[in-house]
N, C-alpha and C positions, 0 to 999 in steps of 0.2 A: 761330200765325204768321198774318199777314194774308193772306187769300185763298189759302192753300195747300190744295190739294184734299184731301190726307190728313187735314187738321185741320178740314175743313168739317163741317157738321151730320151728313151721312151718310158721312163719310170713313172711311178705313181705321183711323184712330186708335182708333175705338170698338172694333174687334176687338182691338187691342193692350191696351186697358183690360180687356176681358172675359177675355182670356187671362192677365191678371195678370203680364205680362212685365216691367213696371216696378214690381211689388210693391205695387200700389195697395191690395189687400186687407190685406196685412201692415201697410202704413202706417196704414190706418184703425184696425186693431186696436191698434197701438202708440200711435197718436195719441189714441185714446180714453182710454188709461191716463194719457197726459200731461195731457189736459184734466181728467180726474177728480182727479188730484193737484193741479193748479192750483186747481180749484174748492175742494177741501178746505183748501188752504193759505191762500187769499186770501178765501174766502167772499164773493164779489162780491154787492153789493146791486143790485137793479133789473135792467134788461135788459142782456144782454151783447152788445157790438157786435163783429161780425166783419168784417174786410176780407179779401177773397180776390183776390189778384193773379194775373192771367191765368187767370180762373175757368173759361174754356171753356164749352161748352154743357151739360156734365153734371158739376157740381162734387161728385162722389161722395165724395171723400176727406174734406173738411172736414165735409160733411153726415153722413157715417157716424161721424165722430169725436164729433159733438155730439148726434145724434138721440136718444140714450138718456137724456139728462139731463132728465127730465120736470118736475123741480121748478124749472127755469130757463127763461127765455125769451131768445131771441137775435134781434138785428136783423142782417141779412146784407147786405153791400155787395160786389158782384162787379164787377171791371173786366176787360175783354178787348178787344183791338184788332180782332178779327174780327167784323164785323157779323152774319155768319151764326151765330156762336157765341152772340152776345147774343140773337138770335131764339130759338135752341134753349134757352138758359138761362131764358127767360121761361116756357117750358112745362115745365120740369123739375119733378119732384115733390119739393118741399122738405120737411124734417121738420116735424111738427106743432108742435114747440116753436119754430119760426121765426116770430116775430111779424110782421116786415116784411122785404120783399125789395126791394133797390134795385140796379139794374144800369146800368153805364156802358160805352158803347163808347168806348174810349180806350187810351192807352199805359200799361200796367201797370209800365213802367220809369220813367215820368215823370208821376206821377199826382197831384201836389200840388194842381193846380187843380180836379181832379175831386172831391176830398174836403176842400176848403179849410175850415179851422176845426174839422174833426172829429177826434176821437180814438177809437181802437179798443182793445178789451180783448184781442182775438186777431187777429193778422195771419197769414194762411196764404199760402204761395207754393208752388205745385205744378208741377214740371217746367218751370221757366222760367229759373232763374238760369244754367243751363248754356249759354244762348245768348249770354251777355255776356262781354266782356273784363274783366279785373280792375278797371279804372277805372270801368266801368259798374256792376259789382257793388257797389263801394264807394259809388257815388252812390245806388243804390237802397236800400242798407242805411241810409244816412244819412236818406233819406226815411222808411223804416220806423221808425227811432228817433223821428223827429219826430211821427209819428202814433200811436205806441203810448202808451196811457194808463199812468199809474203802475202798476207791477206787471203790465203787460200781457205777453202771451205771443206769441212768434214761433214758428211751426212751418214748416219747410221740407222738402219732399220733392223730391229731384233726382237727376240723373245726374252721376257724378264720374269723374275720371281716376284710375287707380291711382297710388298714391304713388310707385311705382318708375319711372314713365314720365315723360319730359321733357314740359314744357308746350308745347303747340302753340297759337300765337295765331291767332285767327280772322282770315281774310284781310280786307283793307280793302274789297274789292269783292265783290259777289255774282257768282259765276262765270257765272251764267246771264244776268243782265241787265246786268252791268257797273256797276250802281248801288252807291253806298257802303252798306256794312253799318253800321248804327248803331241801338242800342236806345234811346239817349237823344240828343236834339238836340245837335249839337256845341257850340253856344253855351252850353248848360246844363252840359255836361260840362266845358267849359273853366274853369268857376268852382269846380270841385272840387279841393281840395288833395290831390294823389296822391303827394307826395314820400316818404311813409312806407310806401307799398305794398311788400310783399315783392318781391324781385327774381325776376321770372318769366323765367328765362333760357331762351329757345327755342334749340334746336340750329340750327346753320347749315344752309343749303340742302343742302350736300353730306352733312351728318350727319342730315338730317331723315328720321326714320322715323315713319310714322303709326301710333301705338299703337292707333288706332281700328279698324284693319283686323281684328285678332283679335276685337275686340268685334263688328264687323259680321258676321264669319263665324259667330260663336256665336249672334248674334241671328237670322241667316237660318235656321240650323239649328233653333232653338227655334220659329220661325214655321212652318217646314216640318213639324215634328212636330205642330203644331196645325192643319195643313192650311189654312194661310192662302192667300188668293188672290195669285197671283204679281204682278199689277199693284199691289196694295196694298203688298206687300213692297218693290217697286222704288220706290214713292213714299216710303216711310219711309226706305229706305237713301239715296235722293237727298237727303232732308232732313238726315240725319246727316252725310253727306259735305260738304254745303254750309255747314251752320250750327252744328254741335255741336262746340265746342272747350272742354270744361269744365275748370275748375280741379279740384284735389284736395280732399278733405274738409278736411284741415288748412289748406290755403290759404284756403278759404272761411271757416273759423273765424277765421283771422287777419284777413282783410279785414273781417269783421263786428266783430271786436274794435276795429279802428281806427275804425269808425263808431260805436262805443259800444254794441254788442250782443254779449252773451256767449252763444255757441252751444255746444252739446255734442251728440255723436252719441247717438242713441236706439237701444238694442238692439232688434232685431226677430228673430222666429223665421221664418227664410226659407231654411233649409238645403235644402229641396227645390226651390227656384226656380232655374232655370238661369242667370238674369242677376243673381243676388244680389250679386255682387262689384262691380257698377257703380252700384247705386242705394242711397240712404241717406236716413234721416230724421234731422233735426236740430231741436232746440228750444232756446229761451233767452229771456232778458229783457234789457232795457236796463241799462247800467252808468252810473256817475256821471260818466264822462269826457266 
């Protein structure tokens, strides 16, 4: 997120990554199998082009998915809205099979102009889609379809709401600044046909129970067990409370289908991870619709 301290170059999010609380290591292992199967199936010729949406300063997941394929070369393009993260990404140690690195400071939800005329063999989205409302997720999925090359692969690692819990829609305004929340410019979002979106029925105010509170309690405990700094914990919890209103796995799969992308959940071995019920890896390819 733009200019949030926790997600800055030296922010607390790095601790969360190293503690594997969002299953980044499990994602890399399962993602490597996805990429391996895709390479065997499609046998791509030439350099493989990667687009990393909301790449951050340390794009460890997609790099760990691809670094072991020594017989292939990759061109990497990363997009992130935080200038501090782009600075960090410039000094990140990329795999030796990455031939070219290109980094853009910009909106990973509205990225068409940044990669105009380009197509990518692999698009990766890590821990980003849970910030969007359904209309915004549909819009970004439509953009993904437009930039995926024929037989291209989408991989998404994200935070999801349990299927048993009612959807809570992100507030219209940032509770701290009073400014509108929007991942995509309103004029661009208004051009998206959303009439076929699933009905995301939020409970009324009098019925509204925040399913995220048990998640936050469990998250706090997991961080405490890893002796996390309290200030960092509070920064992450404030971010979750203000910005994180995810859809469920099945809802995301349906939204992607409407955009012409067929996603499925990828099995991961994560039984020992305390937050395993909230994070998931999905992969898929475009459809003909």
